[in-house]
N, C-alpha and C positions, 0 to 999 in steps of 0.2 A: 112114221114111215123113218127108215133106219137110213137110208140112202139119200141122195139127193135127186134121182133120177128114179123115174118108173118108165119101163117099158113092153110092151105086146108085141113080139116081131109077127107081121103079116105075113111073111113068106111063111113061115112054120107053122103057124097058128091054122089049128084045126078050126075056129069060130066062125060063126055064120056073122053077117052083116049085121043082123039084129042083136045077135051075142055082145059083138064087139061095141057097139052102142049102148048095150047096156053094163058092159064092163067099163066103159069111159065114165058112165053115171057114178057108178059103183064107187069108182075113183076119186073122183070129183066129189063125191060127198064124203068119203072117209077122208080126203086130202084138201080141206077148202084153202090150204096155204099153197098149193102147188097149180102151174097151169097146165092142162092137157091140151096136146095137139098132135097131129100127123106129121111125123117127120120123114118127110119124103127122101131124103139120102140115106136114112137107116131102113127104111119101110118098116115104120115101127109106129105104133099107138103110143106117144112117150111123154112124161111130165117133167118138169122140173119146179124147183122151188120159186115162189114168187119173189121178186125183188124186195126187200125191205123199204118202206117209207121212213123217211128219216124227218 
């Protein structure tokens, strides 16, 4: 993943709920170092790099 953030804008997306859930699973599988969440402020499914453990 090139960026530190992933977004799927749920306001403009034409995906069904089932498709959104599938997309979340795909993103999680492809990016295990990211935490995926619903960003209520951005109205988007978002992801960000998990903090590194020291």
